BADO-610961 format. One record per residue (C-alpha): x negated, y, z negated. Coordinates in Angstrom, 3 decimals. Example, Ala and Ser with C-alpha at 12.3 -4.5 7.8 and 13.67 -1.06 7.14 Angstrom:
[pt [-12.300,-4.500,-7.800]]
[pt [-13.670,-1.060,-7.140]]
//
This chain:
[pt [-65.769,-111.194,-5.204]]
[pt [-62.363,-109.777,-3.628]]
[pt [-59.404,-111.095,-4.731]]
[pt [-56.195,-111.439,-2.561]]
[pt [-54.356,-108.909,-4.704]]
[pt [-57.264,-106.411,-3.986]]
[pt [-57.243,-107.235,-0.199]]
[pt [-53.411,-106.402,-0.296]]
[pt [-53.743,-103.154,-1.800]]
[pt [-56.533,-102.206,0.449]]
[pt [-54.683,-103.016,3.346]]
[pt [-51.584,-101.154,1.906]]
[pt [-53.818,-97.761,1.570]]
[pt [-54.802,-98.244,4.761]]
[pt [-51.758,-98.581,6.298]]
[pt [-50.507,-95.441,4.567]]
[pt [-53.673,-93.369,5.544]]
[pt [-53.248,-94.603,9.000]]
[pt [-49.596,-93.669,9.361]]
[pt [-50.203,-89.872,8.337]]
[pt [-46.929,-88.343,8.022]]
[pt [-44.902,-91.617,6.823]]
[pt [-47.975,-91.382,3.753]]
[pt [-46.531,-88.305,2.843]]
[pt [-43.109,-89.039,2.975]]
[pt [-41.984,-87.579,6.500]]
[pt [-40.504,-89.544,8.688]]
[pt [-39.049,-88.954,11.831]]
[pt [-35.108,-89.101,12.146]]
[pt [-34.029,-91.860,14.021]]
[pt [-32.526,-89.474,17.131]]
[pt [-36.198,-88.440,17.763]]
[pt [-38.228,-91.806,17.002]]
[pt [-40.129,-93.156,19.974]]
[pt [-38.782,-89.969,22.396]]
[pt [-41.793,-88.985,24.785]]
[pt [-42.575,-86.819,27.619]]
[pt [-40.730,-86.606,30.840]]
[pt [-43.768,-88.685,32.407]]
[pt [-47.131,-90.278,31.436]]
[pt [-49.183,-86.900,32.997]]
[pt [-47.003,-84.473,31.812]]
[pt [-49.032,-83.203,28.678]]
[pt [-52.224,-82.989,31.218]]
[pt [-50.080,-81.095,33.657]]
[pt [-51.574,-77.691,34.726]]
[pt [-48.233,-76.296,35.419]]
[pt [-47.010,-77.750,32.124]]
[pt [-49.706,-76.513,30.267]]
[pt [-49.364,-72.730,31.951]]
[pt [-45.440,-72.738,31.557]]
[pt [-46.142,-73.942,27.291]]
[pt [-48.877,-71.284,27.255]]
[pt [-46.171,-68.420,28.546]]
[pt [-43.770,-70.218,25.978]]
[pt [-45.924,-70.258,23.128]]
[pt [-47.126,-66.784,23.692]]
[pt [-43.464,-65.392,23.994]]
[pt [-41.705,-67.636,21.158]]
[pt [-44.431,-69.056,18.672]]
[pt [-47.751,-67.039,18.558]]
[pt [-45.763,-64.214,16.353]]
[pt [-46.109,-66.974,13.513]]
[pt [-48.759,-69.508,14.261]]
[pt [-50.890,-66.771,15.908]]
[pt [-52.516,-66.376,19.361]]
[pt [-54.975,-69.297,18.808]]
[pt [-52.609,-71.289,16.481]]
[pt [-54.105,-70.900,13.223]]
[pt [-50.814,-70.040,11.534]]
[pt [-52.064,-66.321,11.306]]
[pt [-49.620,-64.475,13.386]]
[pt [-48.245,-61.071,11.950]]
[pt [-44.990,-62.764,11.151]]
[pt [-46.436,-65.973,9.517]]
[pt [-47.480,-63.606,6.527]]
[pt [-44.087,-63.127,5.143]]
[pt [-42.649,-66.426,5.419]]
[pt [-42.362,-68.591,2.277]]
[pt [-44.121,-71.134,3.824]]
[pt [-46.674,-70.613,6.083]]
[pt [-46.790,-71.545,9.747]]
[pt [-48.869,-74.811,10.384]]
[pt [-52.323,-74.518,11.704]]
[pt [-52.020,-75.918,15.115]]
[pt [-55.865,-75.881,15.561]]
[pt [-56.711,-77.813,12.846]]
[pt [-58.156,-81.317,13.278]]
[pt [-54.962,-82.040,11.355]]
[pt [-53.027,-80.107,13.283]]
[pt [-50.936,-81.283,16.540]]
[pt [-53.151,-84.061,17.807]]
[pt [-53.052,-86.086,14.566]]
[pt [-49.648,-86.199,14.307]]
[pt [-47.322,-88.603,17.125]]
[pt [-45.451,-86.789,19.884]]
[pt [-41.848,-87.802,18.602]]
[pt [-42.964,-86.111,15.299]]
[pt [-43.776,-82.803,16.895]]
[pt [-40.680,-82.991,19.402]]
[pt [-38.663,-83.145,16.331]]
[pt [-40.519,-80.416,14.454]]
[pt [-40.073,-78.340,17.660]]
[pt [-36.608,-78.998,18.196]]
[pt [-35.145,-78.824,14.405]]
[pt [-37.443,-76.308,13.130]]
[pt [-37.008,-75.237,9.725]]
[pt [-33.801,-76.782,9.373]]
[pt [-35.083,-80.178,8.839]]
[pt [-36.167,-81.569,5.560]]
[pt [-38.382,-81.335,3.720]]
[pt [-39.142,-78.225,5.402]]
[pt [-36.179,-76.322,4.914]]
[pt [-36.229,-77.277,1.355]]
[pt [-39.623,-75.793,1.065]]
[pt [-38.849,-72.468,2.569]]
[pt [-39.642,-72.841,6.167]]
[pt [-37.979,-70.322,8.551]]
[pt [-38.566,-71.469,11.742]]
[pt [-36.090,-71.610,14.143]]
[pt [-34.405,-74.908,15.646]]
[pt [-35.797,-74.357,19.214]]
[pt [-33.372,-76.716,20.675]]
[pt [-30.870,-73.800,20.400]]
[pt [-33.019,-71.822,22.383]]
[pt [-35.609,-73.929,24.998]]
[pt [-34.882,-76.685,26.820]]
[pt [-35.862,-80.144,26.357]]
[pt [-38.471,-79.555,29.489]]
[pt [-39.580,-76.491,27.690]]
[pt [-40.066,-77.825,24.456]]
[pt [-42.436,-80.342,25.903]]
[pt [-44.159,-77.786,27.672]]
[pt [-44.957,-75.891,24.628]]
[pt [-46.173,-79.205,22.655]]
[pt [-48.508,-79.685,25.818]]
[pt [-50.066,-76.354,25.406]]
[pt [-50.203,-76.545,21.480]]
[pt [-52.414,-79.871,21.974]]
[pt [-54.825,-77.597,23.916]]
[pt [-55.282,-75.367,20.834]]
[pt [-57.663,-78.419,19.161]]
[pt [-59.155,-80.002,22.341]]
[pt [-61.422,-82.344,20.671]]
[pt [-58.889,-84.021,18.630]]
[pt [-56.241,-84.293,21.778]]
[pt [-55.693,-87.738,23.580]]
//
């Protein structure tokens, strides 16, 4: 028979698993919490996807690889391997505000900085629109998991 304590423990575990990044202690900082793309159809807009692919090829593929597997030529020298954006635990499994924060702050954000991330803070190099475009494109690298 299930006791109330067992049910509470089960629900707490379920919540931790469902929360993903929070379960690992990674919380999106307040300035980025709840941010979203400029429009409801932004992530599926063909012009944004094409622009995002160009930005990705120019700035991200060197580390993340052309297909997003984290196997780019510069990715092998980093102390913290670049994220595999094509895996089922990649882009589509984390909320959009998480990815906007990660792209914007890069390796300057904790816990990634202390883990050795050398990812640039793209907020200094890409406009807000360009950051959303590259996020839109990276979501296509594992389309079966994207919304």
